[in-house]
C-alpha positions, 0 to 999 in steps of 0.5 A: 558470457552468460554470467557477464550478461546476468551480472550486467542485467543485475547492475542495470536493474540495481541502478534503475531501482536506485534511480526510481527510489531517488525519483520517488523520494524527490517527488515526496519531498517536493512542496508546491510553490505558495502562489500556486497553493493559494490558487488551488485553495481559492479554486476549491472554495468554488464560485459565488458573487455574493454571500450572506452569513449569520453567526455568533461571536463568543468573547471570552474573558481571561480566567472565565472560559465558561462564561463568554459574552455572546454577540450576533454578527451578520456578514455580507461579501461581494467577491472578490473585495467587498465585505461588511460586518454588522454587530448589534448589542443591547446598547451598541452598534458596530459596522465594519466595511472593507472595499477598494476604497479601504477599511471603515469602522463605525460605532453608534454612528461615529466614524472610527479613524484608528487602526484595523483590528487584528481580529478582523483579518480572519475574513481576508482568506475567505473574501479575496477570491483572486490569487494576486489580491490575496497574495498582496494582502498576505504579503502586507500582513507579513506572510512571505508566500514565496516560502512554502514547506510541509508541516503537520497540525492536529494529525493533518498534513498541510502546506505552510506558506511563509515559513519553514516548518516547524518555525512558528516565529513569523506570520504564516498560513496553513492550507490542508494538503488534502482538501486545500482548505485554510486550516490555521493562520498565525497572524503575528508569529509566536514570540517571547511576548505571549501577549502579542501572539494571535492565531486563527484556526478554521474548521467544520467546512461545509459546502452551500450551493457551489461554495465552501465556507468554515462553520467554526473559526477560533482565535487563540493566544498562546493556545488559549481560546480568546474568542470563537465564531459559530456560523448559524446560516449561510445564504449564497448569492442573496440580494442586498444593496451595494450602498452598504459597501459604499464608504464614501456614502457611509462617511457622508451620513455618519459623524466624522468624530473620531472615537478611537485612535491608534492607541490601545483605547481611551479612558472610559467616561461616565456616559453610558453610551461612551462606556459601551463604546469603550467596551467595544474598543477594548474587544476589537483592539 
């Protein structure tokens, strides 16, 4: 009788152990849903109404990785959906604005009616402090947030939104598992045509006031660095005019001449200013 009870207890203990291991394995394998990951990410960003960022944009030419062109850029955010970028060079001034009225690009006082640059997308993750707005934006750009998995990149475990790891052929956003900060964004998906690839990487996160923001953003094509952003200064909740984001107002005070269209750029002309504009078009297409 005692032997029977001992065997029964042993059997129960064994199956309890099996159940515990199975439960633990399931818990380890469980992946958070994509929309919930976005919500946690936005919550970890912290709270702010406005943000002013001064940064340096470095643009690399092919085979000239050690001699990039450098531009000073100022960013203004009004969360959760207004953004403005001002870039000044010696001969050219570029303004890019995003608001509820849509995007607008102005170069040297002339309104550009062409497509939005892929390189401008990096700010979407940082701007839309609303899970629904960000999910809608990512969906528009091809990221299927309903798909999520776990992946590893540069020794960091991350949630992969938009793909089943290790598939990198479709657009996807990586959010670091430990910090819930964006790690990388494969914007176009990696295909056989390497010239179509674009990947954005976020790093050097720091906290200013109640808000987290990356100190470094890199743009890569087939692991080749195309350009990078180094953040120099951040100011949380500064004062600036809402007219800076008023697209109707900006259209009314600038020329409506189309300076670039949906193609990859027009032919350069002899006029020095138009040559500079063409250079900007090549950079931002």
